[in-house]
Structures are given as structure tokens and as C-alpha cells.
C-alpha positions, 0 to 999 in steps of 0.5 A: 608431251607438252605439245599434246597437253597444249592441244588438250587445253586448246580443245577445252577452251574451244569446247567451252566457248561453244557452250557459252556463246549463244546461237542467234535465233531468227524467225523461221523461213518456212511456215504457216500463217493463221490469219488473225492468230499467229505467224511462224514461231509467234502468236498474237497475244504473246508477251515480248519476252516469249517473242524474243525467246522465239526470235531472239534479240530484235535487229531494231526497235522504235518508240511510237507513242512514249520515249522507250515504249519500244512499241515496234521491234523488227526481227530477222527471218532465216534466209532473208527478210524481216518481221515487224512486231507491234506491241501494246501494253499487257492491260491494252494501253500503250506499250512500256517497253517491258517484257510483259508487253503483248503482240498486237500486230505482226507484219512481214516484208516481201523478202519473206517468201516461205510464209503461206496463209491458211488461205493458201497464198504467200507474198511471192504469189500475189507480188504481181498478181493482186487479183489472186489476193482479191479472189482469196479474200473475197470479203475484204475491204479494198483501197484504191490509188487515184489510177484505180489500182488496189493498194491495200486489202484488209479483211477485218473478219479474218484479221489480215491485211496486205499492202502494195506500196510504191515510193518513187521507183522502189516497190514492195508488198507486205502482209500483217495480221491483227486480231479480227474485229468488225469496224464501225460503219461508215458515218452517215452522209451529212444533212446539208443546209442551204441559203434558199433566198436573200430578201432585200428591202429598204425604208427611209433610214435603213437597208435590211437583208433577210437570209433564209436557211432551209434544210434538205426537206425545204424546212426552216433551220432555226439556230444556224449561224450566218456569216456575211459580208456587206458592201455599201455606199460610204457612210458617216464613218467613212466606211464602205464594208463590214463583216456581220454575223447572225443567227436564224430564228424559228422561221429560218431567217437571219436579219441583217440591217444597216441603219442610217443608210445613205442612198446607193447600191447595197450588196450582201454576200453569204460567206458561210452557214454553220450548225452542228450535224449539217454542212453548207451546201454552197452549190445550191445556195443563193449567196448574193443579194443586191438592191439600190436605195434611191434616197 
């Protein structure tokens, strides 16, 4: 009788523990990825609370912009692999670590072999076959390494990105989804300015250099800052060189003059020309002017 009662109490305890100890959740091993919308179990725009209800507690989280913002959290996937969730604040700002933070990006690694996109591929399919990924997303923007190999594919219209990463002897592939958007167009190529001429002259008391700055249409550029370096015979202050700077006038000239100039060789070198909206074209510029003052 005592032994039967003991067995009964033991069964009650075991049954109670089974009811009170939660089963650890994880992301499902198999499912469909809807580009720019969702992955198995969660969707872009879900709250942190919804994600943890579906996937359980994260295996790890890290803060990115502020302490304790927990902006990026990693969850285990059934059967192996992991998925990382990047959060933003509920109003679109930085995450705050709160249950109301929302999913902005979902990324999974190459151990997750059962997630297939609606376009028909898994990471396993394109691990070694990058061309398959390119053919699957023909409108994607491609990034190449120095050897001409595709290392990143991003389809902004669909909201999916694929990365092939190599670090030393290690190699990995990952996919991620994000809200589709149209990226801004690349900035137009800059306009260039160049030094078209350096006019050197002297009179009885001085040596002058006039630096002419033109744009790509060979029009004079007004307001360009010109930095130059003079080298000249030793003057009364025992100086033989100095930096000078000036600004071009309406005719495109920046004028530099040395007064009380002794006789000898004078050399001016233009170091830089700067003006908002332009880049200095050194390759097509005259950078050095030389003259000899006889007396």
C-alpha cells in the first residue's frame, strides 16, 4: 500500500513538471520565404513580442546604436542554423529593447537549408552556384570583389539580399529580407576644374604668378581657392619659400606676387584648387610655373 501511494505521488510530480516547464521554441526548419514580406514563422513589421512568441527566447542579442537597445537578436532554427532579426523602434527610430520594437530585417545563415524563396531557391542551391542566384533575380544589383566574383546580390524592388562572404579559410552564405524600396540614384559624376595656365612675369621690384582656373567647358571659374608653394632666392628675412593662397576672380585668375624680389630663380607649384561642386583635375593641370629675374 505504501509503495503504491509513493508511485502515485511520483507520477503526479512528474506530470506537474511537464505542465509547468515550457518547451523551448525555435524557428521552423522548413518553410517559404516571401521576399520583402516574411520568413517561416515571422514577418517584417512584427513586434519583438510577436517574434519571441513564435521563436522563443533569443539565443543572444546585441545593442547597436544605444546601450540596451537589443537591436539585433539571434534565434535558433530547428534542425540547425540560426536567424538574426534586426529591430527598429515602433515609430521608425532606433530600437529601444522594448516588446514594441518592430522587425526591419531578417537574415539567416547557410545552415538553414529548408527555407525556400518564392522565386524557388534555398541557400543550399546557390552556395556554390552564384549564377543561379543571378539568374533567379535578374534585376538585382550586383557587387563584385577585386577578382570579378559576385559577393553580394540585392534586389531592392523585391526586398531580398544574398551575400557570399570569405574570411581567411572560412566561407559562408547568408540571405536576408527587408522592406522593398527604390534606392536613390547614384550622384552624378563631379565637375572638374583645372589649372590651364600659370603666367609668370617680373618687373623691377616684384615677381608675379597668375594662375588660371577653368572648368570642363574651358570657362573661367570664379571663387576657387588656390593653394600654392613659392620657392625663391633668399630675401631680407632669410626666407626661401612659403605657402600662399588666393581666390580666383571673375576671369578665373588667382594672382600671387612677391614684392622686393631679388634676382634669381622663382618657382611656384599649385598644390590644390578647391570650390564647392568641383574636383581638382591634377592630371590635366599645369602645376608649376618658373621664371628667372635677372636683376
